[in-house]
N, C-alpha and C positions, 0 to 999 in steps of 0.2 A: 504494500500500500504506500509506503513512503517513497518507493521508487517511482510510482505513478505520479505522486504529488510533485516530486522533483522534476519529472519530465514536463508536467503541466506548467510549472513555474518557468522553465526554460523556454517553452513554446510561447507563453504569454509575453515574456520579456523580448524575445526575438521579434514577435509580431508588432510590438509597440515601439520599436526603434524608429526614430525619425531619420530623415535624410537631410543632407546639407547641400549647399551650392558651391562648395570648394572643388575646383577642377585640379586633377593631377595629370600632367602631360605623360605621354608614353615614355619619354626619356626618364622622367622622374620616377615613374612606376617601375621601370627597368632597374634603376639604381636601387630603389627600396628592395626590390626582389633580390638583387645581387647581395645587398648587405645582410638580408635575412638568411640567405643561403650560406654566406660566410659564417654566420653565427650558428647555423644549424637549428634555427628556430622557425617554426611554422605557426606558432601560437601568438605572434606579436602583430600589432597593428601600428600604423603611423598615426600618432596623435598630434593634432595641430591646435594650438591654443593662443589666446591673446591675454597678456598679463600686464599689470601696471609696472612701469619701469622705463629705463632709458631716459635720454635727455628730451625726448618729445612726448613722453607720457605713457606709451604702450610699446611692448615688445612682443615678437612672435616666439613661440616655443614649438619646436618640432622634436619629437622623441618617440621611441618605440614603447608600447604599453601593452601589457597582456590583459588589462582590465577593461570592462565596459561599465561605466558609471551611470547612475540614474540621470536621465535627461540627455545622454549622449546622442549625437546624430552620426550616422554611419553611411558611408558610400563605398562601394566596391569597384575597383578598377582592375579588371582582369586578374583577380586573386589577391590584390593588394587592398586591404581595408584602410580607409582614412576615417579617423574618428575626430569629431569636434565637440567639445563640451557645450552645454546649452547657453552659457554666458558668452562664449566666443562666436557662436553662430552668426549673430547680426553683424559683427565686425568683419567677418570673413566671407560674407555672401558675395558670390561672383569672383572671389580671389582665385588665382591660378598659381599652382606650385610647379616649378620646373627645376631641372638640374643642369648646371653649367660645368663644363670641364674644358677649360681653355688654359692657355699659358698664363693669363693674368688673373683668372678666377676659377676656383673649384668649389662647388657646393650648391645647396638648394637655394632657390630664389623664390620670392613671393611677390606677385604682381597683384596689388589689392586696390580695386577701384574705390573702396571706402576710405582709404587713407587721404586725409586732407593735406598732409605734408609729412616730411620726414626730417630727421636731423642730418647734419653734414656727413656723419659716418654711415648713415643708411641703416643703422641697426634698430631704430625705433621710429614710431610714427604717431600721428594724432588724427 
């Protein structure tokens, strides 16, 4: 009986997950997939969040997370799950995450139409 109860909770939770409007490019999804393969982890998701900080007021956080929290919005990109917490969803609506690998820059980039401006170093926005 407790097994059936646990299954029902899981099904209910999965059915209630919201989606978000953050886009992950194919290049970025490939990089995430590659990093997860290097770690030997298939249980992790890419979590994207906005938090107070930086010289312009808000900073982006990108990290791998195995948890799904209450209110999280999830979107799948060919096997790569991107999770956004409920407080960050409005700040990231329509944002696009890409990955650059050039001689001058390597890393994930976020193009966010909601950012009114950013600091000189580009690490924070408002």
